[in-house]
C-alpha positions as CSV (number, residue, x, y, z in Angstrom):
1,X,-0.5,26.0,-6.4
2,X,-1.5,24.7,-9.8
3,X,-5.0,23.7,-10.8
4,X,-4.2,20.0,-10.7
5,X,-2.6,20.3,-7.3
6,X,-5.6,22.2,-5.9
7,X,-7.9,19.6,-7.3
8,X,-5.9,16.8,-5.7
9,X,-6.0,18.7,-2.4
10,X,-9.8,19.1,-2.7
11,X,-10.2,15.4,-3.4
12,X,-8.0,14.4,-0.5
13,X,-10.0,16.5,1.9
14,X,-13.1,14.7,0.9
15,X,-11.5,11.3,1.1
16,X,-10.0,12.0,4.5
17,X,-13.4,12.9,5.9
18,X,-14.7,9.6,4.6
19,X,-11.8,7.7,6.1
20,X,-12.6,9.2,9.5
21,X,-16.1,7.8,9.2
22,X,-14.5,4.4,8.7
23,X,-12.3,4.6,11.8
24,X,-9.2,5.3,9.7
25,X,-6.9,8.4,10.0
26,X,-6.0,10.4,6.9
27,X,-3.3,12.9,5.9
28,X,-2.6,14.8,2.7
29,X,0.9,15.7,1.6
30,X,1.6,17.8,-1.6
31,X,4.8,15.9,-2.4
32,X,6.6,12.7,-1.8
33,X,9.3,14.6,0.2
34,X,6.6,15.9,2.6
35,X,5.1,12.4,2.9
36,X,8.6,11.1,3.8
37,X,8.9,13.8,6.6
38,X,5.4,12.9,7.9
39,X,6.3,9.2,8.1
40,X,9.5,10.1,10.0
41,X,7.4,12.1,12.5
42,X,5.0,9.1,13.0
43,X,7.5,6.3,13.4
44,X,9.0,6.2,17.0
45,X,12.7,5.5,17.3
46,X,13.3,1.8,18.1
47,X,10.0,0.6,16.7
48,X,9.9,-2.6,14.8
49,X,8.9,-1.8,11.2
50,X,8.4,-3.7,8.0
51,X,6.6,-3.4,4.7
52,X,4.7,-5.0,1.8
53,X,6.1,-4.8,-1.7
54,X,5.6,-1.3,-3.0
55,X,7.1,0.9,-5.7
56,X,5.5,3.9,-3.9
57,X,7.7,3.3,-0.9
58,X,10.7,3.0,-3.1
59,X,10.0,6.1,-5.1
60,X,9.2,8.3,-2.1
61,X,12.4,7.3,-0.3
62,X,10.4,5.7,2.5
63,X,12.1,2.3,1.9
64,X,15.5,3.9,2.5
65,X,14.2,5.4,5.7
66,X,13.0,2.0,7.0
67,X,16.3,0.3,6.1
68,X,18.6,3.0,7.4
69,X,16.6,4.8,10.1
70,X,16.7,4.3,13.8
71,X,14.3,1.4,13.7
72,X,14.3,-2.4,14.0
73,X,13.7,-3.2,10.4
74,X,12.3,-6.6,9.5
75,X,13.4,-7.5,6.0
76,X,10.7,-9.7,4.4
77,X,13.2,-10.9,1.8
78,X,16.0,-12.0,4.2
79,X,14.7,-15.6,4.7
80,X,16.8,-18.2,3.0
81,X,14.6,-21.3,3.7
82,X,10.9,-22.1,4.2
83,X,11.5,-22.5,7.9
84,X,13.2,-19.1,8.1
85,X,10.4,-17.6,6.1
86,X,7.8,-18.9,8.4
87,X,9.7,-17.6,11.5
88,X,10.2,-14.2,9.8
89,X,6.5,-13.9,9.0
90,X,5.7,-14.4,12.7
91,X,7.8,-11.3,13.4
92,X,6.2,-9.3,10.6
93,X,2.6,-9.9,11.8
94,X,3.6,-8.8,15.3
95,X,5.5,-5.7,14.2
96,X,4.8,-2.2,15.5
97,X,4.4,-0.7,12.1
98,X,3.6,-2.2,8.7
99,X,4.0,0.1,5.7
100,X,2.4,-0.4,2.3
101,X,0.6,1.3,-0.6
102,X,-2.8,0.4,-1.9
103,X,-3.8,-0.6,-5.4
104,X,-6.7,1.8,-5.3
105,X,-8.7,4.0,-2.9
106,X,-12.3,5.1,-3.6
107,X,-13.5,8.7,-2.9
108,X,-15.6,7.1,-0.2
109,X,-12.5,6.0,1.6
110,X,-12.5,2.3,0.8
111,X,-9.2,0.5,0.1
112,X,-9.0,-1.9,-2.7
113,X,-6.1,-4.4,-2.8
114,X,-5.3,-7.5,-4.8
115,X,-2.5,-9.9,-3.9
116,X,-0.9,-13.1,-5.1
117,X,0.1,-14.9,-1.9
118,X,-1.8,-12.5,0.3
119,X,0.8,-11.7,2.9
120,X,0.5,-7.9,2.3
121,X,-3.2,-7.8,2.6
122,X,-3.2,-10.2,5.6
123,X,-1.1,-7.6,7.5
124,X,-3.4,-4.9,6.4
125,X,-6.4,-6.8,7.9
126,X,-4.8,-7.9,11.1
127,X,-1.5,-8.4,13.0
128,X,0.8,-5.4,13.0
129,X,-0.2,-2.8,15.6
130,X,-0.2,0.0,13.1
131,X,-0.5,0.2,9.3
132,X,0.6,3.1,7.3
133,X,-0.8,3.2,3.7
134,X,1.0,5.7,1.4
135,X,-0.7,6.4,-1.9
136,X,-0.3,8.8,-4.8
137,X,-3.5,10.5,-5.9
138,X,-3.2,8.5,-9.1
139,X,-4.7,5.6,-7.0
140,X,-8.0,7.4,-6.4
141,X,-11.1,6.0,-8.2
142,X,-14.8,6.8,-8.1
143,X,-16.0,3.4,-7.0
144,X,-15.1,-0.2,-5.9
145,X,-15.8,-1.4,-9.4
146,X,-13.4,1.2,-10.8
147,X,-10.9,0.1,-8.2
148,X,-11.0,-3.5,-9.4
149,X,-10.7,-2.4,-13.0
150,X,-7.7,-0.2,-12.1
151,X,-5.9,-3.1,-10.4
152,X,-6.4,-5.5,-13.3
153,X,-5.7,-3.1,-16.2
154,X,-3.3,-0.5,-14.7
155,X,-1.5,-1.9,-11.7
156,X,-1.2,-5.7,-12.4
157,X,0.6,-5.6,-15.8
158,X,3.6,-3.6,-14.6
159,X,3.5,-5.4,-11.2
160,X,3.8,-8.7,-12.9
161,X,6.8,-7.5,-14.8
162,X,8.3,-6.2,-11.5
163,X,8.1,-9.5,-9.7
164,X,9.0,-11.6,-12.8
165,X,5.6,-13.3,-13.1
166,X,5.0,-15.2,-16.4
167,X,1.5,-14.0,-16.9
168,X,-0.4,-13.0,-20.1
169,X,-0.5,-9.4,-18.8
170,X,3.2,-9.2,-18.4
171,X,3.5,-9.9,-22.2
172,X,0.5,-8.1,-23.7
173,X,0.1,-5.3,-21.1
174,X,-3.6,-6.2,-20.7
175,X,-5.5,-8.3,-18.1
176,X,-6.6,-11.7,-19.5
177,X,-8.4,-12.8,-16.3
178,X,-5.9,-15.6,-16.3
179,X,-5.6,-18.7,-14.1
180,X,-1.8,-18.8,-14.6
181,X,0.4,-20.5,-12.0
182,X,2.2,-17.1,-11.7
183,X,-1.0,-15.1,-11.4
184,X,-0.6,-12.2,-8.9
185,X,-4.4,-11.6,-8.7
186,X,-5.4,-14.4,-6.3
187,X,-6.8,-12.5,-3.3
188,X,-9.1,-9.4,-3.5
189,X,-9.8,-7.4,-0.3
190,X,-11.9,-4.3,0.2
191,X,-11.2,-2.5,3.5
192,X,-14.3,-0.6,4.2
193,X,-13.7,0.1,7.8
194,X,-11.0,-0.5,10.5
195,X,-12.3,-2.4,13.6
196,X,-9.6,-0.7,15.7
197,X,-9.9,3.0,15.6
198,X,-7.0,4.7,13.7
199,X,-5.0,1.4,13.4
200,X,-4.8,2.2,9.7
201,X,-3.4,5.6,8.6
202,X,-3.7,6.6,5.0
203,X,-1.2,9.2,3.6
204,X,-2.4,10.6,0.3
205,X,0.3,12.3,-1.8
206,X,-0.5,14.9,-4.4
207,X,1.7,13.3,-7.1
208,X,1.7,10.1,-9.1
209,X,3.5,7.1,-7.4
210,X,3.6,3.4,-8.0
211,X,1.4,1.5,-10.4
């Protein structure tokens, strides 16, 4: 194990202990491949599963697992009309498992997330029976303030490009604290504790994933 990998593992152990204090369960996987295998072992066959938008899920192969595995996959992009979208969202919030990443996680075990519409963080807060949060160790920050800075300056610019938002940061690469109609930074949520014990499971991965 290299020095960086050992450091990541040490950090993860600290964070996992802090997650437990906050009623959340934590795991550490050295690689994305091992994280994929862990997710496979957690998801029961036949479970209804869905996800929030996440490059991490794509890069680790977890999206392929959800779509092609032995699950009832609820595709959030399948709705063609506003009526279908509303009906689909009802299925999403009552799903068995909701998978997502997080924009940042503090060493104290707090999750920091910023959304545009807010459907992803709404499901993190309440609805789905279980939430699996998969995050590369590049998402770890010292404090909540650092988490917000990370979202605005590191995560939001490439995310804006990914979703096709016409925001200043998608052009300049830097946060402008904009009020653009396409702004993806409308809702900011800090998850400091899970009301339901171990409803939220955080899987830390010893590699860089997502934004």
